[in-house]
N, C-alpha and C positions, 0 to 999 in steps of 0.2 A: 599304901600307896606305890605299886611297883616301880621299877629304875627306871623304864621309859617315862614315866607320868612325871617322874622327880627329873629327869633329864630336859624335858619339857619345860616345865617349869623356871628352870633355870635360864634355859634360851630365852624364853619371854623377858627373864626379869632383866635379862643382859642388854638385850635388844631395844629396852625402855629406858635404861640406865644409858645408854648410848644413842636414842634418839635424844634422850632430855640434855646430855650434855652436847650433843652436836646443835642445837637450839640455844643454847645455854652461851655456847663459845663465839657465834655471830656477832661481829662489833662493829658499828660505822666509827672509824677512828678518825673523822674528822678532818682538818683540811692538812695537807702537805705541799711542800713547793718541791718542783725539778729540781734536781741536782743535791736536794739538802739534807744532810747528814741524820738522821735520824737517833744517830744517840747523843748526841746534843742538844735535840728538839725537845719538847715538853712530855712529861712521862707518858700522856698517853698516847704518844705514837711510838715510844721507843721498842713495843711488842709488833709493831708491824708483819705478819706473816711476809716471810719471801718468797719469791715467785713472780710468776706474769700475771700481772692485771690487765684487764681488758674494759675498754669502754666499746663496743661495738667492734669495728676495725680496727679503733685505735689501742695502745697497749704502751704500760710502765712496767718496768722490772723495779723489785726490790729486792738490793743484793747487799749483803753485808752492812746494812744500816742504810743504803742509799737508794733515793730513788729518782732512776734513769727514765728519760722519757722517749720512747721508739719514733720509729720514721714519721708517723702520723699521729703525733701527740694533737690531742685537743685538750684545753682546759674542761675537766668535766668529773664526773663520777665514774670511777674505777671499781670493778667488782674480784674476788676474788674467795670462789665458794660463796658463802654466805656473808662476807667480810663486804664492807663498804669503802670507799678511801677517796675523798675529794683533793683529786690532785689540782694545781695551776700553776701559772708565772708569778713568780713577785712583783708585785706593783706597789707604786706611791701614789696619792696624792699631794700636787704643790699649790702654794700659795703666797702671793707676793704683791706686797704695795707699796704705790707710788707715789710720790710727796714733792707737790709744788707750796712751795714756802708752807704754812700752815694746812693746807688742805688734800687730804688723802686720796688716795684712791687706788681699785682695785685690779693689777695686770693680769688681765685674763690671759687665757692660753692665745697666742696670736696679735695679743694687743702692741700699743707704743708705748715707749718711753723717750722724751725728750732731750735731746742733749741740750746741756749745760743748765737744764730747768730743772730735771729730775733726778730725785734721790731713789734708791729701793729702801725704804722706811724701815723693813725688817728682814731676817736672815730668812731663806724659803724654810718653810714648815713642814718637810714631807710627811703624809699618814700611810702609816701600812695599813691595806684596805681589805688585809685576807686575817681568817681567825686566829692564825700563829704567829705570833712577832715574831719578826728577823730586822736586827738592825741594819742602818743607814748609816755608814762611815765615810762616804766620800760621796762627791758629785762630778759628773764627767761635764765638762763646760767647752760646748764646742761655739766658737767664736767668728764673727763674720767671715774671716778672712778664711777659715777653715780650719784653723790651729785648734787644734784640740787639748785641753788643759785637765788634769784632776784638779779638784779642789776638794780640802777639808770640809765638810759638813759645818762646823762653825766658822768658816771665814768666808763664804758665799753671800756678801754683803754689799750695801752701800754702790760705791761710784764706779768702785774698780770694773764694774761693767758695762758703764756708759763711755766707756772713754775713745770708742771708733761706733760710727754710724753702722748699721747692719744689721743682721738677725741673729740672735743666739739660739741657742739650745741646750737645755738642762737637764741631763738624764742622774737619777741616781744609782750608785754601785751600793751593793748589800754586802753585809760582812760576810768575809768570806770564811771566818771561824766558824759560820752556822752551816758549812754548805761542804762538801765534800773537796779535798784536796787537790790544788792543783787544778779547779776548775780556771780558766781567763776572764779576766774580766769583762769583758764580754757576754760573757754566757749569765753573767751577774747584774747585766747591767738592768733598767726597768725599760724594758723594750716595747711596752705596752701604752703606758702614759709617758708622757716627758713634756715641759715646757718649756715654749720658745715666744720670743719678744721680738719687737724691731725700733733700735735707735734710732729716731729721726729728728731732722731738722726744722726751721720756720721754714727754711724755702721747699720742702718737701710733703707738702700741705697735699692731699690727694682727693678727687671728687669721682664719684661712681655711679651709675645708677642700676636700679635691678632689671630693668629691662633695657635693651636700644631700639626696640621698635616695639611701640604701640599704637592703639587706635585713637582717632579723634575724640576729643571728651573723656579718654580714659584713665585712671587716676596711676603714677608710677613712684616709688619712692627713692630718694636720691639722699648719700650717706657721703660729709665732708671729714676727713680725717686731718688734722693739724697738730700744732702747738697749741698746747693749752696757754689761755689768758690772752692768743693773737686774736685782733679784729680781722675777721672775714670780708665780704663781699663777695655777693655773684650779681651777674647781671644776665636777664632771662628773654628770649625771643620764642614767640608763640607759646608761652606757658601762662595758667593763671595765676593770681598771688598763692604764692607756697605756704602749705602748714606747717610749720616746725613741730619740733618735738615739745614736752612741757618744760623741758630744762634750757629751752633756749630762748630769748626775747628779741624778734624780730625787728629791726628798725629799718627804714629807709631814706634814702638822700640821693638826691642828683641821678633818680634812674635805679641807683641800687638799693639792693636788699644786704645790710650786714647786721652781722650777730658777732658775739664775742665766744669763741670758743673753749668751753667747759674743760673741768679738770681730768678727765677722762678722754679729751681728745679725739671727743667724736659727737656729730653732731647729725641727725637726719632728717629730712624733709620729705615732705605728698605734694608733689605737683600733679597738678590734673593740666593736658594738653588743650590749648585753647584754638589749635589751628586747624584745617581741616586736611584731606588724603594730599600727600604730598607737600604739604607744607610743613618743611622739616625745624623740627624746634633745639634750639641749643641753650647752654648753660654753661658760663665762663665765671672762674672764681678768681678772686684778687685777696689781696691784703688791702685794706683801708689803707697803710702808709704807702700802696703801689698801686692806683687806680688804671695806670698807662699799660702795666705789663699783668697779661694775664699769667695765672701758674697753671691751669689746666682748665680746657675746652671739652667738655663732651657734647655730642650729638644727637637726638633721638628723632628716626625716624617714622613719621605719620602715615599710619594708613588708613584710609576708608571703612568705617565701620560696618562691621556686620549684622545685619539684623534680620532676624527671621520672625515671620506673621502667620497665625495659623485663625483661621474660624470657628468659633465655637460650634458652627453646626455649617453643614453644606446649602444649607439655604434659609431663610427668615419670610413672615409674612410681616406686609406693608404693616408698621405699627409696632411690629418687634421691639426688640432690643437687640442691636447686633454686638454682639459679644469678639473682641480678636485679644487675644496674648502672644506672647514672642518673647526674643531674647535677644540682648544688644551686646558685644564685646567691649563695646566701651559704656553701658547701660543706657537709657532713655529715660526722660523725665515728662515732665506737662510741656517743656516749651518747644517739645516737638510738634508737628502740624498734621491736622488727618483732614485730605480734602477726599471730596468726592465727586466724580464726575458718570455721566450714562449717553446714551443715546437722546439727543435733544436737552439733555441737561448739562447745561455749562458746569465746569470747576467752581466748587462750593466749599469755603473751611465749615469743617464740620466744628459747630461750640456745644455747649452745654453736655459735653463728652464726662463721662468718671474715670479720670487715669488712676491708675493702681500701681506702685511699683514695689520691687524688692531685690535689694542687689544687682542684678544685672536680666531679671526678669521682670516683664509688664502686662499687665491690661486694662483695655479700654472698654466702655461700653459708650454705644450709640445710638441714643432711642432715633427710631427711623420716623417716630411721628412729628418728630420735631424740628425734621431737616426740609428748610424750604431751599431752594435756588435762590442765591445773591442777588440774579440779574431778574427777575422777574416776581420771585416769591411763590413760583408753583410746588407741589408739595409730588411726593417721588410717585412714580407709578409702577405698577406690576412691571418687573423687566432686571435685565442683568447692569451692575455698574461697578466701578474702580477703585479702590479707597487706597490714597496713595499716604504712604508716612513720608514726614520729609523734615531735612535739617540745614537750616541755613540755602532755605529754595532749592533744594535738590532731594528729590524723591529716592530715598533709600531703600524701600521697600513698597511693594504694591500688592494687593489681595482682590478679587474679583468675589462677588457676592450677588445671589441671585435674590429677588422680590418677588414673594407670590402673594395671590391677593388671598384675604383672611377666609374662613369659611364656620359654620356651625353644624352642628350635627351632633342627634340623640345618640349616645351610646350604652345608658340602661333607662328603663323606664316601667313602670309597671305597666300590664294591660285590665286589670284590674283594681279598682280601689273600696274598699271596704268602708263604709262609713262610719266617722270617728278615728280612724287613722291614719297617719301619719302615709304622707306619698311621695317618696322622693324620685325625680329627675335627674340623671346625669347625663350634663353634655359639655361635648369637647367644643371650645371655640377660643381660638386662636386670636393673638392680640387682640385683646379684650381691654386693658387695663384693667381685671380683675371685677369687672362687671358684664351680666347680662341680666334680663330682666324678660319676665313672661307675661301672657293675657293668658286666662280661660274663658271659654266661649261654650253656654249649653242652653237647653229650653227656657228663654227668660231668667238667664241665669249670665253675670260677668264678673270676672275675678281680676284684678291688677295685680299680679307678684313681683313687687318694684326692688329695684337696686339690689339685687344679688350679688353680695358679696364674697367672697374665697372664703372658707371657712377650715378648720383643721382636717376635714374629711378630702379638703380641692389637692390635687400635684397638680403643679406644670398648667396646663391651657384647661384643665378638666373642673368643672362646678359643678355644684350638687346644689338642684332646686328644691325647696322643700316646700307643699301646701301642708301644713299643719292638720291635726287631726278636729281641731276648732272649727277649720275651715270644710273638711268635708264633713262634719255632722249633719246627722239626717235632719238640724233644723236648717241648714243652710246650703247643702247639696243635696237633692233628690235624686235616687236613682237614677241611671240612663248613661246616655252616651255623652262624653264632652269630649275638645278640643281645645288643644293649648296652641299658640302663635309664642315664639322664644327669638327675642328680637335681639342681634347683634348690633352694639354701637357703629365696630368699623374703625375705618383709620381715623377719623378726627376725636374718636374716644367719646361725644357728645351723642343724645339720643334726639334724632332728627326728627322722628314721632313720637310723642309726650302724650298720655293722658293726665286729664286730670279731672279726680271725678268720672264721670261716665263719658266726660268731651275730651276726643282726640284733637290734638294740633299740629301744625306741622311748620317746622321752620330748616327754609334751606341753607342758613349763614352757616360758614364753618365755625364749631364749637359757640355756636349761639346760646343752646340750652344747657341750663346750669340744673345738672341732672344732682347737685346734693340739694335744691332749695325744694320749697315745698309749695301747696298752694298756687296760688296766680302768679308769685314769683316764680314759679318753674316754668311757666309757659307764656314769659315777659315777651312780647314783640312777636308771637306766631301767630299762626290763622288758624282760626278752628276747621275743623274738616266735620265733623259727624258728632251727633251724639249715641251713643248705644241705644240710650231708650227710648231714642224719637224712631225705631227702625225692629224689623225682623232681627234676631241675635246674631242668627246664620249670617243674614245679610250684613251685619256692623262687621263679623269677622272676613268676610271677603273684601268689603271696604277698606279695614286694615291692612291686607295682602296687597290688594292694590295701590296702596298708598305706600306702601315699603317697596313696591317693585318699581317706583318712579326712579330714572335715574338722576334728578335733582339732587338726590339725598345719598348718603353711601352704604345706608345700615341695610342690613342680611337680616334673613329668618328663617325657622324652619318649623315645621307644623308637625302636630302629632293628636290620637286619638287615644281617649280611653275610658272605660265603663266604671261607674262608680254602682254597687250593690249595697243591700241591707247587710249589715253583721251576721254570718252565718250562710250566708244567702252566696253562690258562684256562679249563677248563671243571668246572661243579658240576651238580647235578641237585638240587631240593628234596627230601626226604622224602616216601614214596608210600605211603600208610594202608593197613594189612596188612586194615583191614575197613571198610565204607561200607555206609549204610543204603539202598535201592533208592530210587532217585527222588532221594538227597543228589548236589550236584555235587563232584567233585574238581577241584583247580586243581593244576596243577603247574607249576613254575617252572622255571629257570636262566640259567646263565651261561656262553657260547661267545665268547670272544674272538680265536680263531684262524677261524672261518667264519662272519664277516661275510655275512648275504644270503643262508645255505645254506637249505636246507627242513628244520623238524623235525617229523615224523611220531610221535605219539603213539596207538598201538593199543592196544585194549583186546579179547582174545580169550579165551573161553571154553576150560577145560581138555577140556571134554567135546567140542569142534569135532569130530568125527569120523563118519566112518560108521556109522549106527547100523539097526540094523531098522524097517523100516516100521511095524509096529505097535506101537514104543515112542514116545512124547513125546521129543520133541528140544530139548533145553534150551538146545542153540547159541544165540549172539549174539555180538556185536563192536560196538565204535566205534571209528572212525578221524577222526583229527582231526590238520590242519597247521599251521604256522605256518613264519614264517622269525625269523630269529635277526637282530634290530634292531642299529644301526652301533653301541652301545654295548655290545653281547655279550650282551643282556638277551631274554629270548623268556618266552612264557606261552601255554598252552592250557587249557581249560576242556573236562570231558568228562561229559557229563548221562545219570547210570543208570536213567532214568525207564525206558526201555525195556527194558532189560537184565531177562534172569530172572534168579532166584535161583538164583546158583552160583558156582562159584569162576572166578577168570580169571585170563589172563596178560596183565598191562601192560607194555609196552615202548615204549621211547625209542630214535630212530633219530634222527641227527645228520649232513647229508652224507652220506646212504646208509651209516654206522657205526652199529654198534650203540652204544648210549650206557648202558642201563641197564633191567633186568628186575627183573620185581616180583610179587608175586603178590597179588593184591586179593579178599577176599570179599564178595557182594554178599550182604545178608541181609534178614530180612522186617524191614518196621516192626511194633514192638508195635502190638497191636490195640487199638485206645480201647473206653474202654468205653461199653457203650449203655444211656443213660438212659431209663426210662421216661418213656412221652409225661405232659408236666405241664396239668395244666385252665389255661385260657388265663387268665392273667392281667390286670387290669385296665387300660388304658393309661397310662404315667407321662409326665409332665411332660418335656423332652427336658432332659436334664443336660450343661451346659458339659463339654467335652472338659479330661480332667485332662494337662498337660505331660507328657510323657515325662521320661525323666532319659537323657540321653547315655550308651551304654553304652561300656565299653572292650576295644579288642581283647583277648584273653586267651592266657594261656599253656597252655591244658590239655595239649595238645603240642606240642613243639616245630614239629612237621609244622603246626599250626595256624596260625602265625605265617608260616611261609614260606609257604604259600596266599596268603598277601596279598601276595605277590611280593619276589623273592628281593631286588630291589634298594629295595624303595619305602620312603619315611622314613614310618614312623608317629608323628607328631604326635598328643601328647593334650595338651590345655591345660582347665585346672580351669576350672570355670566359677565 
């Protein structure tokens, strides 16, 4: 190995040794105190390196084994290279007990000692709170007069501290021998902790409240300090009965509340203000030995409670439960009254409400279906109402709520149902008390889907109605088009139209129909309307809608149509009328889910379309209309018969070049309108305002009539 390599190896070794030595030299020296003489401290801090130690902007200097704080000194960890040192002020903790007779109590910092009745049971027993022991040799005692005395550690006892009334202060003086020589006593005082207590007499009792202004109904704390063993009394104005702490027994006598002061000289009470705004509440303190002269009086200013109220929603449907929540600075409870008023609706107290409170927050639920005007018994109409929150007959808050008419609509529904499968219909029905019901009509078919309740699939006002696979089986439901009427019980929560078997009944009395009953009990007291089996099914469906349309009841409904097909088949065509008046339109629709985008051709050709002698009138005519199958499988065409001759026609539907349906349609003349003789000219009449027209409801005159509105169309009917 050459010389350069030898020198390099030596340098590397030296650097490694130096680095290792540096790591080994890093030390955490623990805790020391300002001005402490480290030479007289425990051995582990005797070798603290000298120099300037830093803690951020703060510094301490270790010089000749003395720790000197810098101008920005704060207690904390100081560093010198890799070394650590915790520097702090020396502090002490204090404990002293007072004694009355045989009962002892702890005198806390700022506590009271009672003249002529209390002695200090033990000496002050400070404990050094730091990790390095520093002796205490004296106390500095500040008397109520301001005089300062140095009292030896062992002599701070007993009654010598209670000879004059006032506040005393005790501070520990640390052993000068453990610190740098020449440091004055004030630098060796416990400047962090100190014990103060006050010597008081029997006539120096005090009463104080946690606050001097409260809201009506609010609770506050009141503390009485006085001589232990003395019986005190107080008199209240505009306060409820106080609740005292667990150590005090409350007694009443001649309008006063009295109690014996416990040995710690302090009793705390909880008071609830009983007055209203601007009624000041007072508490007067006496001794039972002298009920004529109060020791002290405190006055509490009472302000009106501040109440907030927020509606759970901007508006509600009649029949919904209104939710109002809020806060109150003084708390709110079920003794508050909630009243409602509106246009031609006299102020009525709301009963049957559900009230919940937690602390100073509250919530109330108001079922609108149960609200009736007190004077007349009338129910709520659609409109805007004011709900007021009252305390002691005074409205402290009002909210305005808008009530809307409930409605029912279909959100999701199958356009085509395969036999033997479940069919689900999702309905939005506002304010329904968790129920709707449905009726299904088809050719020679009727099904009641009764008392449909909310299921785990239902949320808010959405309901899932199911026609199960047994009902849709080929045994029960043939292929073809079906129509559903879904009924909403509305405001009174009762079905005013009800079916028992195949007979529909009407009951116009509010809440008269027992929706949970069965058989004859269900329709007791009702009037029979019609039997589905006694008429064409389409006519029965129309009769049901007509009955629901009457204003004598509040029930509402929505209609819907769907196709039932065989398993594996996905094509259905609506019924085609056998006769049509010339000039009318024929609407034909269908479902075909396997021929997406295919061409649908509907052709209407006269059965007389053939070669005939020229001298005869040819009545032949035809229409051809085409469309495409939409992505959802639906299609629809409209045939205008205005240009056709009166004749018999063959109508064919061809989908994707395959014949799907053929039917015969007769086009007939319209009935002649009577010709009125010419009337003499009438004098000109002033223009009359246009009468509003009542909206009409699509009918069930024939099942094909609804089919003409579209096999997949959702027909909504909203009662005005």
